[in-house]
Biopython code that builds the backbone (N, CA, C, O; Angstrom):
import numpy as np
from Bio.PDB.StructureBuilder import StructureBuilder

atoms = [
    (1, "MET", "N", (109.553, 85.019, 104.825)),
    (1, "MET", "CA", (108.063, 84.743, 105.078)),
    (1, "MET", "C", (107.655, 85.823, 105.692)),
    (1, "MET", "O", (108.494, 86.436, 106.352)),
    (2, "GLN", "N", (106.244, 86.335, 105.628)),
    (2, "GLN", "CA", (105.669, 87.430, 106.087)),
    (2, "GLN", "C", (104.866, 86.584, 107.484)),
    (2, "GLN", "O", (104.445, 85.427, 107.510)),
    (3, "ALA", "N", (104.851, 87.372, 108.310)),
    (3, "ALA", "CA", (104.158, 86.626, 109.476)),
    (3, "ALA", "C", (102.948, 88.057, 109.715)),
    (3, "ALA", "O", (103.160, 89.235, 109.429)),
    (4, "GLY", "N", (101.691, 87.458, 110.318)),
    (4, "GLY", "CA", (100.741, 88.602, 110.367)),
    (4, "GLY", "C", (100.015, 88.857, 109.275)),
    (4, "GLY", "O", (100.315, 88.404, 108.170)),
    (5, "PRO", "N", (98.885, 89.690, 109.520)),
    (5, "PRO", "CA", (97.852, 89.717, 108.229)),
    (5, "PRO", "C", (98.578, 90.751, 107.087)),
    (5, "PRO", "O", (99.203, 91.808, 107.169)),
    (6, "LEU", "N", (98.158, 89.881, 106.002)),
    (6, "LEU", "CA", (98.394, 90.854, 104.870)),
    (6, "LEU", "C", (98.588, 92.337, 104.805)),
    (6, "LEU", "O", (97.914, 92.958, 105.626)),
    (7, "SER", "N", (99.355, 93.047, 104.018)),
    (7, "SER", "CA", (99.197, 94.667, 103.927)),
    (7, "SER", "C", (98.217, 95.147, 103.322)),
    (7, "SER", "O", (97.784, 94.487, 102.378)),
    (8, "SER", "N", (97.631, 96.292, 103.624)),
    (8, "SER", "CA", (96.258, 96.712, 102.912)),
    (8, "SER", "C", (96.833, 96.995, 101.066)),
    (8, "SER", "O", (96.078, 96.919, 100.097)),
    (9, "ASP", "N", (98.154, 97.281, 101.019)),
    (9, "ASP", "CA", (98.629, 97.377, 99.301)),
    (9, "ASP", "C", (98.367, 95.950, 98.443)),
    (9, "ASP", "O", (97.875, 95.612, 97.367)),
    (10, "GLU", "N", (99.037, 95.309, 99.655)),
    (10, "GLU", "CA", (98.954, 93.577, 98.895)),
    (10, "GLU", "C", (97.336, 93.019, 98.974)),
    (10, "GLU", "O", (97.057, 92.044, 98.275)),
    (11, "LEU", "N", (96.520, 93.491, 99.626)),
    (11, "LEU", "CA", (95.101, 92.904, 99.531)),
    (11, "LEU", "C", (94.536, 93.638, 98.573)),
    (11, "LEU", "O", (93.686, 93.014, 97.939)),
    (12, "ARG", "N", (94.770, 95.144, 98.124)),
    (12, "ARG", "CA", (94.224, 95.951, 96.743)),
    (12, "ARG", "C", (94.721, 95.398, 95.949)),
    (12, "ARG", "O", (93.981, 95.071, 95.021)),
    (13, "ARG", "N", (96.273, 94.966, 95.844)),
    (13, "ARG", "CA", (96.656, 94.221, 94.575)),
    (13, "ARG", "C", (96.013, 92.809, 94.198)),
    (13, "ARG", "O", (95.655, 92.452, 93.075)),
    (14, "MET", "N", (95.958, 92.190, 95.221)),
    (14, "MET", "CA", (94.993, 90.809, 94.990)),
    (14, "MET", "C", (93.850, 91.009, 94.511)),
    (14, "MET", "O", (93.379, 90.476, 93.507)),
    (15, "ASP", "N", (93.216, 91.998, 95.397)),
    (15, "ASP", "CA", (91.777, 91.902, 94.938)),
    (15, "ASP", "C", (91.412, 92.304, 93.412)),
    (15, "ASP", "O", (90.529, 91.820, 92.704)),
    (16, "ALA", "N", (92.253, 93.230, 93.136)),
    (16, "ALA", "CA", (92.477, 93.775, 91.596)),
    (16, "ALA", "C", (92.448, 92.763, 90.805)),
    (16, "ALA", "O", (91.485, 92.538, 90.072)),
    (17, "TYR", "N", (93.573, 91.979, 90.861)),
    (17, "TYR", "CA", (94.040, 90.662, 90.190)),
    (17, "TYR", "C", (92.537, 89.593, 90.197)),
    (17, "TYR", "O", (91.895, 89.226, 89.213)),
    (18, "TRP", "N", (92.335, 89.344, 91.357)),
    (18, "TRP", "CA", (90.832, 88.497, 91.286)),
    (18, "TRP", "C", (89.776, 89.177, 90.468)),
    (18, "TRP", "O", (89.275, 88.418, 89.639)),
    (19, "ARG", "N", (89.315, 90.359, 90.471)),
    (19, "ARG", "CA", (88.564, 90.879, 89.988)),
    (19, "ARG", "C", (88.577, 90.797, 88.419)),
    (19, "ARG", "O", (87.628, 90.429, 87.727)),
    (20, "ALA", "N", (89.826, 91.207, 87.966)),
    (20, "ALA", "CA", (90.076, 91.112, 86.533)),
    (20, "ALA", "C", (89.709, 89.724, 86.200)),
    (20, "ALA", "O", (88.759, 89.626, 85.424)),
    (21, "ALA", "N", (90.263, 88.600, 86.622)),
    (21, "ALA", "CA", (90.304, 86.888, 86.773)),
    (21, "ALA", "C", (88.781, 87.012, 86.530)),
    (21, "ALA", "O", (88.329, 86.704, 85.428)),
    (22, "ASN", "N", (88.173, 87.345, 87.277)),
    (22, "ASN", "CA", (86.780, 87.172, 87.187)),
    (22, "ASN", "C", (86.051, 87.990, 86.045)),
    (22, "ASN", "O", (85.115, 87.511, 85.405)),
    (23, "TYR", "N", (86.409, 88.899, 85.899)),
    (23, "TYR", "CA", (85.802, 89.987, 84.407)),
    (23, "TYR", "C", (86.233, 88.922, 83.169)),
    (23, "TYR", "O", (85.424, 88.805, 82.249)),
    (24, "LEU", "N", (87.267, 88.280, 83.130)),
    (24, "LEU", "CA", (88.052, 87.585, 82.013)),
    (24, "LEU", "C", (87.049, 86.362, 82.185)),
    (24, "LEU", "O", (86.309, 86.301, 81.204)),
    (25, "SER", "N", (86.857, 85.621, 82.885)),
    (25, "SER", "CA", (86.145, 84.356, 83.113)),
    (25, "SER", "C", (84.736, 84.870, 82.645)),
    (25, "SER", "O", (84.451, 84.379, 81.553)),
    (26, "VAL", "N", (83.877, 85.617, 83.085)),
    (26, "VAL", "CA", (82.683, 85.678, 82.684)),
    (26, "VAL", "C", (82.375, 86.074, 81.330)),
    (26, "VAL", "O", (81.230, 85.845, 80.940)),
    (27, "GLY", "N", (83.586, 86.892, 80.164)),
    (27, "GLY", "CA", (83.689, 87.224, 79.098)),
    (27, "GLY", "C", (84.083, 85.894, 78.398)),
    (27, "GLY", "O", (83.876, 85.834, 77.186)),
    (28, "GLN", "N", (84.521, 85.034, 78.903)),
    (28, "GLN", "CA", (84.700, 83.815, 78.623)),
    (28, "GLN", "C", (83.554, 82.983, 78.249)),
    (28, "GLN", "O", (83.457, 82.481, 77.129)),
    (29, "ILE", "N", (82.766, 82.846, 79.091)),
    (29, "ILE", "CA", (81.517, 82.169, 79.579)),
    (29, "ILE", "C", (80.597, 82.409, 78.486)),
    (29, "ILE", "O", (80.196, 81.596, 77.653)),
    (30, "TYR", "N", (80.172, 84.282, 78.667)),
    (30, "TYR", "CA", (78.713, 84.558, 77.783)),
    (30, "TYR", "C", (79.306, 85.473, 76.708)),
    (30, "TYR", "O", (78.494, 86.271, 76.240)),
    (31, "LEU", "N", (80.323, 85.516, 76.307)),
    (31, "LEU", "CA", (80.531, 86.732, 75.246)),
    (31, "LEU", "C", (81.172, 86.298, 74.164)),
    (31, "LEU", "O", (82.208, 85.651, 74.314)),
    (32, "LEU", "N", (80.629, 86.600, 72.777)),
    (32, "LEU", "CA", (81.447, 86.080, 71.563)),
    (32, "LEU", "C", (82.405, 87.490, 70.722)),
    (32, "LEU", "O", (83.228, 87.518, 69.807)),
    (33, "ASP", "N", (81.677, 88.685, 71.733)),
    (33, "ASP", "CA", (82.619, 89.551, 71.066)),
    (33, "ASP", "C", (82.407, 91.021, 72.138)),
    (33, "ASP", "O", (81.644, 91.065, 73.103)),
    (34, "ASN", "N", (83.141, 91.943, 71.742)),
    (34, "ASN", "CA", (82.719, 93.497, 72.680)),
    (34, "ASN", "C", (83.199, 93.041, 74.215)),
    (34, "ASN", "O", (82.544, 93.448, 75.175)),
    (35, "PRO", "N", (84.160, 92.333, 74.381)),
    (35, "PRO", "CA", (84.787, 92.230, 75.796)),
    (35, "PRO", "C", (85.162, 93.205, 76.491)),
    (35, "PRO", "O", (85.162, 92.990, 77.702)),
    (36, "LEU", "N", (85.573, 94.490, 76.063)),
    (36, "LEU", "CA", (85.927, 95.494, 77.042)),
    (36, "LEU", "C", (84.458, 96.443, 76.884)),
    (36, "LEU", "O", (84.490, 97.543, 77.434)),
    (37, "LEU", "N", (83.244, 96.069, 76.190)),
    (37, "LEU", "CA", (82.152, 96.983, 76.263)),
    (37, "LEU", "C", (82.059, 98.260, 75.930)),
    (37, "LEU", "O", (81.397, 99.128, 76.498)),
    (38, "LYS", "N", (82.966, 98.387, 74.680)),
    (38, "LYS", "CA", (83.226, 99.484, 74.259)),
    (38, "LYS", "C", (81.871, 100.304, 73.416)),
    (38, "LYS", "O", (81.826, 101.489, 73.089)),
    (39, "ARG", "N", (80.846, 99.257, 73.210)),
    (39, "ARG", "CA", (79.295, 99.682, 72.907)),
    (39, "ARG", "C", (78.595, 98.711, 73.737)),
    (39, "ARG", "O", (78.983, 97.761, 74.418)),
    (40, "PRO", "N", (77.291, 99.290, 73.452)),
    (40, "PRO", "CA", (76.371, 98.796, 74.384)),
    (40, "PRO", "C", (76.228, 97.095, 73.630)),
    (40, "PRO", "O", (76.314, 96.834, 72.430)),
    (41, "LEU", "N", (75.984, 96.103, 74.799)),
    (41, "LEU", "CA", (75.829, 94.735, 74.228)),
    (41, "LEU", "C", (74.716, 94.500, 73.729)),
    (41, "LEU", "O", (73.637, 94.927, 74.139)),
    (42, "THR", "N", (74.944, 93.673, 72.636)),
    (42, "THR", "CA", (73.934, 93.280, 71.925)),
    (42, "THR", "C", (73.691, 91.474, 71.978)),
    (42, "THR", "O", (74.488, 90.688, 72.490)),
    (43, "LEU", "N", (72.622, 91.172, 71.429)),
    (43, "LEU", "CA", (72.217, 89.509, 71.493)),
    (43, "LEU", "C", (73.500, 88.940, 70.303)),
    (43, "LEU", "O", (73.913, 87.781, 70.294)),
    (44, "ASP", "N", (73.928, 89.906, 69.463)),
    (44, "ASP", "CA", (75.113, 89.413, 68.589)),
    (44, "ASP", "C", (76.586, 88.957, 69.216)),
    (44, "ASP", "O", (77.450, 88.224, 68.736)),
    (45, "ASP", "N", (76.527, 89.722, 70.553)),
    (45, "ASP", "CA", (77.513, 89.468, 71.213)),
    (45, "ASP", "C", (77.756, 88.379, 72.156)),
    (45, "ASP", "O", (78.857, 88.104, 72.634)),
    (46, "ILE", "N", (76.479, 87.684, 72.429)),
    (46, "ILE", "CA", (76.069, 86.606, 73.466)),
    (46, "ILE", "C", (76.482, 85.154, 72.722)),
    (46, "ILE", "O", (76.302, 84.849, 71.543)),
    (47, "LYS", "N", (76.837, 84.693, 73.346)),
    (47, "LYS", "CA", (77.179, 83.039, 72.785)),
    (47, "LYS", "C", (76.051, 82.532, 73.153)),
    (47, "LYS", "O", (75.544, 82.650, 74.269)),
    (48, "PRO", "N", (75.458, 81.737, 71.891)),
    (48, "PRO", "CA", (74.206, 80.846, 71.568)),
    (48, "PRO", "C", (74.192, 79.632, 72.917)),
    (48, "PRO", "O", (73.191, 79.333, 73.569)),
    (49, "ARG", "N", (75.698, 79.018, 73.116)),
    (49, "ARG", "CA", (75.807, 78.035, 73.959)),
    (49, "ARG", "C", (76.986, 78.369, 74.998)),
    (49, "ARG", "O", (78.091, 78.801, 74.669)),
    (50, "LEU", "N", (76.604, 78.123, 76.180)),
    (50, "LEU", "CA", (77.629, 78.700, 77.401)),
    (50, "LEU", "C", (78.109, 77.458, 77.732)),
    (50, "LEU", "O", (77.562, 76.393, 78.016)),
    (51, "LEU", "N", (79.549, 77.915, 77.611)),
    (51, "LEU", "CA", (80.804, 76.777, 78.236)),
    (51, "LEU", "C", (81.334, 77.274, 79.539)),
    (51, "LEU", "O", (81.799, 78.405, 79.675)),
    (52, "GLY", "N", (81.254, 76.448, 80.428)),
    (52, "GLY", "CA", (81.773, 77.211, 81.993)),
    (52, "GLY", "C", (80.504, 77.245, 82.982)),
    (52, "GLY", "O", (79.406, 76.946, 82.513)),
    (53, "HIS", "N", (80.607, 77.551, 84.150)),
    (53, "HIS", "CA", (79.708, 78.077, 84.752)),
    (53, "HIS", "C", (80.149, 79.017, 85.745)),
    (53, "HIS", "O", (81.281, 78.957, 86.225)),
    (54, "TRP", "N", (79.161, 80.026, 86.126)),
    (54, "TRP", "CA", (79.844, 81.107, 86.653)),
    (54, "TRP", "C", (79.925, 80.999, 88.169)),
    (54, "TRP", "O", (80.640, 81.791, 88.782)),
    (55, "GLY", "N", (79.060, 79.832, 88.961)),
    (55, "GLY", "CA", (79.057, 79.810, 90.137)),
    (55, "GLY", "C", (80.156, 78.919, 90.770)),
    (55, "GLY", "O", (80.100, 78.562, 91.947)),
    (56, "THR", "N", (81.192, 78.568, 89.896)),
    (56, "THR", "CA", (82.235, 77.916, 90.291)),
    (56, "THR", "C", (83.652, 79.211, 90.397)),
    (56, "THR", "O", (84.446, 79.455, 91.306)),
    (57, "THR", "N", (83.508, 79.677, 89.334)),
    (57, "THR", "CA", (84.372, 80.776, 88.801)),
    (57, "THR", "C", (85.250, 81.486, 89.690)),
    (57, "THR", "O", (86.457, 81.270, 89.790)),
    (58, "PRO", "N", (84.497, 82.467, 90.423)),
    (58, "PRO", "CA", (85.074, 83.511, 91.579)),
    (58, "PRO", "C", (85.697, 82.512, 92.713)),
    (58, "PRO", "O", (86.755, 82.866, 93.233)),
    (59, "GLY", "N", (85.150, 81.389, 93.088)),
    (59, "GLY", "CA", (86.051, 80.587, 94.337)),
    (59, "GLY", "C", (87.163, 79.932, 93.618)),
    (59, "GLY", "O", (87.995, 79.438, 94.379)),
    (60, "LEU", "N", (87.385, 79.806, 92.443)),
    (60, "LEU", "CA", (88.542, 79.106, 91.684)),
    (60, "LEU", "C", (89.603, 80.555, 91.496)),
    (60, "LEU", "O", (90.788, 80.682, 91.803)),
    (61, "ASN", "N", (88.935, 81.243, 91.059)),
    (61, "ASN", "CA", (89.882, 82.672, 91.084)),
    (61, "ASN", "C", (90.665, 82.930, 92.432)),
    (61, "ASN", "O", (91.892, 82.913, 92.530)),
    (62, "PHE", "N", (89.723, 83.185, 93.513)),
    (62, "PHE", "CA", (90.081, 83.216, 94.789)),
    (62, "PHE", "C", (91.301, 82.592, 95.062)),
    (62, "PHE", "O", (92.339, 83.224, 95.255)),
    (63, "ILE", "N", (91.191, 81.032, 95.091)),
    (63, "ILE", "CA", (92.100, 80.223, 95.336)),
    (63, "ILE", "C", (93.634, 80.356, 94.592)),
    (63, "ILE", "O", (94.798, 80.187, 94.952)),
    (64, "TYR", "N", (92.994, 80.723, 93.447)),
    (64, "TYR", "CA", (94.409, 80.847, 92.490)),
    (64, "TYR", "C", (95.199, 82.067, 92.908)),
    (64, "TYR", "O", (96.409, 81.840, 92.877)),
    (65, "VAL", "N", (94.925, 83.127, 93.239)),
    (65, "VAL", "CA", (95.446, 84.424, 93.668)),
    (65, "VAL", "C", (95.862, 84.430, 94.893)),
    (65, "VAL", "O", (96.617, 85.309, 95.310)),
    (66, "HIS", "N", (95.412, 83.423, 95.643)),
    (66, "HIS", "CA", (95.928, 83.140, 97.233)),
    (66, "HIS", "C", (97.120, 82.059, 97.136)),
    (66, "HIS", "O", (98.151, 82.165, 97.802)),
    (67, "LEU", "N", (96.867, 81.013, 96.239)),
    (67, "LEU", "CA", (98.094, 80.178, 96.203)),
    (67, "LEU", "C", (99.293, 80.858, 95.514)),
    (67, "LEU", "O", (100.447, 80.718, 95.919)),
    (68, "ASN", "N", (98.976, 81.542, 94.535)),
    (68, "ASN", "CA", (99.845, 82.301, 93.922)),
    (68, "ASN", "C", (100.814, 83.059, 94.744)),
    (68, "ASN", "O", (102.040, 82.947, 94.717)),
    (69, "ARG", "N", (100.051, 83.895, 95.524)),
    (69, "ARG", "CA", (100.713, 84.700, 96.939)),
    (69, "ARG", "C", (101.632, 83.842, 97.703)),
    (69, "ARG", "O", (102.812, 84.165, 97.843)),
    (70, "VAL", "N", (101.061, 82.583, 98.284)),
    (70, "VAL", "CA", (101.910, 81.685, 99.015)),
    (70, "VAL", "C", (102.888, 80.914, 98.422)),
    (70, "VAL", "O", (103.857, 80.627, 99.126)),
    (71, "ILE", "N", (102.838, 80.373, 96.878)),
    (71, "ILE", "CA", (103.633, 79.974, 96.160)),
    (71, "ILE", "C", (104.919, 80.946, 95.896)),
    (71, "ILE", "O", (106.015, 80.400, 95.767)),
    (72, "LYS", "N", (104.824, 82.343, 95.811)),
    (72, "LYS", "CA", (105.859, 83.035, 95.412)),
    (72, "LYS", "C", (106.639, 83.555, 96.827)),
    (72, "LYS", "O", (107.843, 83.811, 96.851)),
    (73, "GLU", "N", (105.632, 83.677, 98.146)),
    (73, "GLU", "CA", (106.316, 84.046, 99.460)),
    (73, "GLU", "C", (107.038, 82.901, 99.968)),
    (73, "GLU", "O", (108.095, 83.125, 100.559)),
    (74, "ARG", "N", (106.577, 81.528, 99.812)),
    (74, "ARG", "CA", (107.290, 80.546, 100.510)),
    (74, "ARG", "C", (108.511, 80.084, 99.592)),
    (74, "ARG", "O", (109.548, 79.668, 100.110)),
    (75, "ASP", "N", (108.323, 80.188, 97.959)),
    (75, "ASP", "CA", (109.214, 79.705, 97.310)),
    (75, "ASP", "C", (109.016, 78.186, 97.126)),
    (75, "ASP", "O", (109.924, 77.379, 96.931)),
    (76, "LEU", "N", (107.622, 77.896, 97.219)),
    (76, "LEU", "CA", (107.102, 76.574, 97.516)),
    (76, "LEU", "C", (107.279, 76.001, 95.734)),
    (76, "LEU", "O", (107.124, 76.792, 94.803)),
    (77, "ASN", "N", (107.622, 74.519, 95.522)),
    (77, "ASN", "CA", (107.227, 74.091, 94.650)),
    (77, "ASN", "C", (105.948, 73.160, 94.290)),
    (77, "ASN", "O", (106.012, 71.931, 94.346)),
    (78, "MET", "N", (105.043, 73.711, 93.999)),
    (78, "MET", "CA", (103.904, 73.259, 93.867)),
    (78, "MET", "C", (102.909, 73.647, 92.448)),
    (78, "MET", "O", (103.395, 74.521, 91.729)),
    (79, "ILE", "N", (101.788, 73.160, 92.078)),
    (79, "ILE", "CA", (101.042, 73.509, 91.034)),
    (79, "ILE", "C", (99.552, 73.432, 91.815)),
    (79, "ILE", "O", (99.448, 73.009, 92.966)),
    (80, "TYR", "N", (98.661, 73.805, 91.183)),
    (80, "TYR", "CA", (97.091, 73.985, 91.618)),
    (80, "TYR", "C", (96.589, 73.095, 90.521)),
    (80, "TYR", "O", (96.837, 73.375, 89.348)),
    (81, "VAL", "N", (95.977, 72.160, 90.812)),
    (81, "VAL", "CA", (95.490, 71.143, 90.134)),
    (81, "VAL", "C", (93.907, 71.253, 89.974)),
    (81, "VAL", "O", (93.207, 71.124, 90.979)),
    (82, "CYS", "N", (93.249, 71.521, 88.549)),
    (82, "CYS", "CA", (91.819, 71.636, 88.985)),
    (82, "CYS", "C", (91.304, 71.049, 87.690)),
    (82, "CYS", "O", (91.865, 71.399, 86.652)),
    (83, "GLY", "N", (90.472, 70.345, 87.648)),
    (83, "GLY", "CA", (89.576, 69.534, 86.673)),
    (83, "GLY", "C", (89.167, 71.018, 85.558)),
    (83, "GLY", "O", (89.026, 72.203, 85.859)),
    (84, "PRO", "N", (89.095, 70.500, 84.573)),
    (84, "PRO", "CA", (88.844, 71.381, 83.376)),
    (84, "PRO", "C", (87.040, 72.034, 83.145)),
    (84, "PRO", "O", (86.612, 73.144, 82.831)),
    (85, "GLY", "N", (86.478, 70.951, 83.421)),
    (85, "GLY", "CA", (84.717, 71.168, 83.489)),
    (85, "GLY", "C", (84.319, 72.692, 83.446)),
    (85, "GLY", "O", (84.931, 73.496, 82.744)),
    (86, "HIS", "N", (83.458, 72.968, 84.091)),
    (86, "HIS", "CA", (82.877, 74.247, 84.753)),
    (86, "HIS", "C", (83.725, 74.997, 84.871)),
    (86, "HIS", "O", (83.470, 76.097, 84.380)),
    (87, "GLY", "N", (85.216, 74.839, 85.586)),
    (87, "GLY", "CA", (85.878, 76.259, 86.201)),
    (87, "GLY", "C", (86.675, 76.325, 85.021)),
    (87, "GLY", "O", (87.694, 76.975, 85.256)),
    (88, "GLY", "N", (86.621, 75.897, 83.799)),
    (88, "GLY", "CA", (87.695, 75.918, 83.001)),
    (88, "GLY", "C", (87.997, 77.452, 82.216)),
    (88, "GLY", "O", (89.071, 77.726, 81.681)),
    (89, "PRO", "N", (86.995, 78.223, 82.268)),
    (89, "PRO", "CA", (87.094, 79.503, 82.151)),
    (89, "PRO", "C", (88.113, 80.350, 83.252)),
    (89, "PRO", "O", (89.054, 81.073, 82.924)),
    (90, "ALA", "N", (87.705, 80.085, 84.495)),
    (90, "ALA", "CA", (88.650, 80.547, 85.658)),
    (90, "ALA", "C", (90.081, 80.236, 85.673)),
    (90, "ALA", "O", (90.749, 81.055, 86.305)),
    (91, "LEU", "N", (90.758, 79.213, 85.113)),
    (91, "LEU", "CA", (92.095, 78.709, 85.076)),
    (91, "LEU", "C", (92.748, 79.466, 83.979)),
    (91, "LEU", "O", (93.737, 80.150, 84.242)),
    (92, "VAL", "N", (92.118, 79.379, 82.357)),
    (92, "VAL", "CA", (92.249, 80.259, 81.535)),
    (92, "VAL", "C", (92.623, 81.625, 81.577)),
    (92, "VAL", "O", (93.665, 82.061, 81.090)),
    (93, "ALA", "N", (91.502, 82.497, 82.340)),
    (93, "ALA", "CA", (91.635, 83.773, 82.918)),
    (93, "ALA", "C", (93.101, 84.068, 83.236)),
    (93, "ALA", "O", (93.873, 84.886, 82.736)),
    (94, "ASN", "N", (93.278, 83.091, 84.293)),
    (94, "ASN", "CA", (94.516, 83.450, 85.305)),
    (94, "ASN", "C", (95.851, 83.432, 84.661)),
    (94, "ASN", "O", (96.843, 84.129, 84.871)),
    (95, "VAL", "N", (95.640, 82.489, 83.847)),
    (95, "VAL", "CA", (97.209, 81.993, 83.086)),
    (95, "VAL", "C", (97.023, 82.921, 81.913)),
    (95, "VAL", "O", (98.025, 82.987, 81.201)),
    (96, "TYR", "N", (96.094, 83.586, 81.565)),
    (96, "TYR", "CA", (95.968, 84.669, 80.652)),
    (96, "TYR", "C", (96.603, 85.986, 81.069)),
    (96, "TYR", "O", (97.434, 86.656, 80.455)),
    (97, "LEU", "N", (96.020, 86.215, 82.270)),
    (97, "LEU", "CA", (96.498, 87.489, 83.283)),
    (97, "LEU", "C", (98.143, 87.243, 83.268)),
    (97, "LEU", "O", (98.972, 87.989, 82.748)),
    (98, "GLU", "N", (98.363, 86.161, 83.883)),
    (98, "GLU", "CA", (99.738, 86.006, 83.995)),
    (98, "GLU", "C", (100.965, 86.121, 82.835)),
    (98, "GLU", "O", (102.139, 86.482, 82.910)),
    (99, "GLY", "N", (100.278, 85.728, 81.936)),
    (99, "GLY", "CA", (101.303, 85.895, 80.507)),
    (99, "GLY", "C", (101.333, 84.497, 79.947)),
    (99, "GLY", "O", (101.417, 84.350, 78.728)),
    (100, "THR", "N", (101.255, 83.212, 80.949)),
    (100, "THR", "CA", (101.653, 82.268, 80.500)),
    (100, "THR", "C", (100.952, 81.557, 79.329)),
    (100, "THR", "O", (101.504, 80.746, 78.586)),
    (101, "TYR", "N", (99.721, 81.942, 79.257)),
    (101, "TYR", "CA", (98.347, 81.574, 77.870)),
    (101, "TYR", "C", (99.295, 81.958, 76.600)),
    (101, "TYR", "O", (99.514, 81.168, 75.682)),
    (102, "SER", "N", (99.761, 83.114, 76.661)),
    (102, "SER", "CA", (100.161, 83.874, 75.442)),
    (102, "SER", "C", (101.629, 83.234, 75.043)),
    (102, "SER", "O", (102.104, 83.243, 73.908)),
    (103, "GLU", "N", (102.133, 82.778, 76.006)),
    (103, "GLU", "CA", (103.361, 82.171, 75.686)),
    (103, "GLU", "C", (102.969, 80.908, 75.164)),
    (103, "GLU", "O", (103.581, 80.785, 74.103)),
    (104, "TYR", "N", (102.371, 80.061, 75.334)),
    (104, "TYR", "CA", (102.270, 78.748, 74.562)),
    (104, "TYR", "C", (101.330, 79.227, 73.508)),
    (104, "TYR", "O", (101.410, 78.601, 72.451)),
    (105, "TYR", "N", (100.530, 80.116, 73.550)),
    (105, "TYR", "CA", (99.584, 80.293, 72.174)),
    (105, "TYR", "C", (99.862, 81.902, 71.597)),
    (105, "TYR", "O", (99.079, 82.835, 71.780)),
    (106, "PRO", "N", (100.915, 81.971, 71.000)),
    (106, "PRO", "CA", (101.391, 83.577, 70.609)),
    (106, "PRO", "C", (100.385, 84.012, 69.756)),
    (106, "PRO", "O", (100.433, 85.240, 69.673)),
    (107, "ASN", "N", (99.306, 83.428, 68.945)),
    (107, "ASN", "CA", (98.344, 83.928, 68.425)),
    (107, "ASN", "C", (97.205, 84.865, 69.463)),
    (107, "ASN", "O", (96.454, 85.774, 69.107)),
    (108, "ILE", "N", (97.370, 84.353, 70.665)),
    (108, "ILE", "CA", (96.337, 85.033, 71.353)),
    (108, "ILE", "C", (97.268, 86.009, 72.126)),
    (108, "ILE", "O", (98.099, 85.618, 72.946)),
    (109, "PRO", "N", (97.072, 87.244, 71.812)),
    (109, "PRO", "CA", (97.896, 88.419, 72.160)),
    (109, "PRO", "C", (97.288, 88.694, 73.834)),
    (109, "PRO", "O", (96.225, 88.187, 74.191)),
    (110, "GLN", "N", (97.962, 89.389, 74.579)),
    (110, "GLN", "CA", (97.593, 90.165, 75.923)),
    (110, "GLN", "C", (97.196, 91.392, 75.332)),
    (110, "GLN", "O", (98.003, 92.320, 75.273)),
    (111, "ASP", "N", (95.712, 91.533, 74.760)),
    (111, "ASP", "CA", (95.192, 92.638, 74.367)),
    (111, "ASP", "C", (93.706, 92.515, 74.203)),
    (111, "ASP", "O", (93.071, 91.501, 74.491)),
    (112, "ALA", "N", (93.136, 93.762, 73.658)),
    (112, "ALA", "CA", (91.442, 93.437, 73.590)),
    (112, "ALA", "C", (91.370, 92.530, 72.353)),
    (112, "ALA", "O", (90.465, 91.720, 72.551)),
    (113, "GLU", "N", (91.850, 92.364, 71.360)),
    (113, "GLU", "CA", (92.026, 91.116, 70.456)),
    (113, "GLU", "C", (92.261, 89.800, 71.029)),
    (113, "GLU", "O", (91.602, 88.896, 70.514)),
    (114, "GLY", "N", (93.092, 89.465, 72.028)),
    (114, "GLY", "CA", (93.341, 88.537, 72.566)),
    (114, "GLY", "C", (91.862, 88.080, 73.672)),
    (114, "GLY", "O", (91.342, 86.979, 73.853)),
    (115, "MET", "N", (91.618, 89.054, 74.085)),
    (115, "MET", "CA", (90.442, 88.707, 75.230)),
    (115, "MET", "C", (88.932, 88.318, 74.014)),
    (115, "MET", "O", (87.833, 88.007, 74.474)),
]
sb = StructureBuilder()
sb.init_structure("model")
sb.init_model(0)
sb.init_chain("A")
sb.init_seg("    ")
for serial, (resi, resn, name, xyz) in enumerate(atoms, 1):
    if name == "N":
        sb.init_residue(resn, " ", resi, " ")
    sb.init_atom(name, np.array(xyz, "f"), 0.0, 1.0, " ", f" {name:<3s}", serial, name[0])
structure = sb.get_structure()
């Protein structure tokens, strides 16, 4: 178990994961297509009805990345329980990033097509 503040490398990696989870979350909330922005966005790329709420997403992603750190560091037997509602895209983004989503749904690959 680590005592003291997190290393700058650990903070950098956690921040990168958090930003990736936020990116995937916002894509789920707003986009139908073009998740990597390989071309300028058009109205055809935007969902007509939004599911999820951006206001809850970054906080849920923040909790997820920090809980994962503590679970791994201390070998804890715990899970993060969160309601599906507005925060659903956050949890889907995290399990997609860690690979669990594609394990359960093999038709959703961890690539641009899966996004």
